N, C-alpha and C positions, 0 to 999 in steps of 0.2 A: 151261447147261453147268456142270459141277462142276469143281473143281480137278483131278480125275482125268482130265479130257479136255483139259487145257491144260498147258503147261509150268508148273511150280510152284516158287515161291520160298518157303521157310520163312524168315520174317523175324523174327529175334530182336531184341527191343528191351530194352536194359538201362537201369539207373537213372542216366542222365546227363541233365543239363538239356537236352541236344540231342535228347532223345526226341521232342520235338514235330516235329523235322525228319524223323523216320521216317514220319510221316503223309504227307509229300510223296513220299517214296520209295515207299510202298505205293500211293498214288494213281497216280503215273506208271507204275508197273509194271502196275497193273490196267488203265489206259488203253491200255497196249501189248499187251493180250491175255494177260497172265500171271496165273495164279491165285496169290494171295498168302495164306498162312496165317501169322498173327502169333502169336508167343509173347512175352508181356511178363513181365519179372521183377516181383516185388512192388513194388520201388522204382519201376520204370518205370510201373506201373499207378497209382502215386500222382501221377505227373506227367501222364500221358496216358491217357484212358479206353479200355478195351477196346471200349466201345460205338462210339467214333469209328472205330476200325479196322474194326469190322464194317460200319459204314455205307460206308466207303471201299472195302472189298474184297468185300463181300457174303459174307464168310466169318467165322465166329466167331473172335474173338481169345481166346487162352487164357492164363490166369495160373497155373493149377495143374492137375495131373493129377487132383486130388481133387475138382474141381468136380462137383456132382451132375449137371449137364447137359453134361458133357464129351462131345465128339463120338464118342469111342471108349473102350472100357474100359481099354485100354493106350495112352493118348493119345501118350506119348512115342514109342512104336513106330510108331503111325499117322502122326505128323508126320514122323518120319525116313524112312519108306517113301515118303511123297509128295514129298519134296524132290528137285527137279532141281538146286537150288542152296540151300545153307544159308548164310544171310547174317545176320550180327549187326551192326546199325547203328542206334543207336550201341552200341559195345562199351565199357563202363566198365572201369576198372582191376580191379574186383572180378570182373566176368564174365570178363575175359581171364585172370585168375589161376585162376578156377574151371575154365575150359576147358583151360588149359595143364596143370593138375595132375590132370585126370581126375575131378574131383569131380562128384557127382550130387546137388547141393544143391537143385535146383529143376527145373521142367519144361524150361527152356531148356538147362541143362547135361546133363540126362538124355537129352533128344532128341539132343543133339550126340553123346553117347556111343553112341547107337543107330544112327547113320548108317552106311550101307554105306560101306566104305573108299573106293569109287570116286566117291562123291558129292562134287562140287565144294563147297568151303566157303571163306568169306571173313569177315573182320572189318573194320569201319571204326571205329577207336577215336575216342573223344571224352572229353577230360578236361583238367584244369588242366595248363598247360605243365610245371610242376615234377613232377607225377605222371607225365606222358608221358616226361620225361627220367630218371625214377627207374630205377636199375639193375635192380630187381626186375621192373618192367614190361618193360624191354628183354629180360630173360632169359625172361619168359613169352612175349613175342612171338617170340623165337627158337625156343622150344619149339613154339609153334603152327605156325610155318612148317615145322618138321621133321615135323609131323603132317599136313602138306598144306594148311594154311590159307593163303590168299592175304591179303595186307595191302593195304587201301585206305588209303594214308597220310593222316594228319590234315593239315589245312591250318594255316597260321600266320595269326594275326590276333587280334582281340579275342575273349576268351572271357567266358562268363557271370559268372565270378568277378571280372571287372574287370582281368584281366591280359592283356597281349598276348604272344603266343608260339605255338609249335607245340603242337597238342593239340586244336584245334577240329575238329569233324566235317567230313569232306570234303564238298564241295558235293553236295547230294542229286541233282542232274542227273548228275554224274559217277558217283555210286554206281549210279544207274539204268542208265547207259550200260554200266558194268562188268557188271552183272547181265545185261543184254540180250545183250552180247557173249558172256558165258559160256553163255547159253542158245541162242546162234546165232540171235538175233532181231534184225532191223534196227530200230533205234529212230529 
């Protein structure tokens, strides 16, 4: 079966140290019968290989629309059309700002702009607690909510930068459960 014959999550992975947890999200969604198409920002691809996501999901993971072997000539449109849920996990402060301000700086933000307005969309932020508490990030979150994005709140706890506080990526199991609920699939 291809992603066109199953419910499809387009999973955006941005450049947070928590990018490795997106592998668990992709794996558990795939095991639940969901097609997962992964978009990695350039920063995310430095942390986690697109090859790993391909192995987990059986679908190519994309980092750029300009790859010679891209699945479609207008990959951002193809990804947007296939999404039954557009989920960014982890969502870095940079990606949140880009999405909130309508920037088309990379494949992830361009695909987001190409989504049908009725497509469910969500972000799961992951960043340093001070970044999460920054008023600019809060304003961008507010904007995204006004655009229809749902927020999967970050957890509090130890972060990769050695600080304890709110900003840590929500538990991958909870992110998967959120996605399955949105897709009306029992997990």
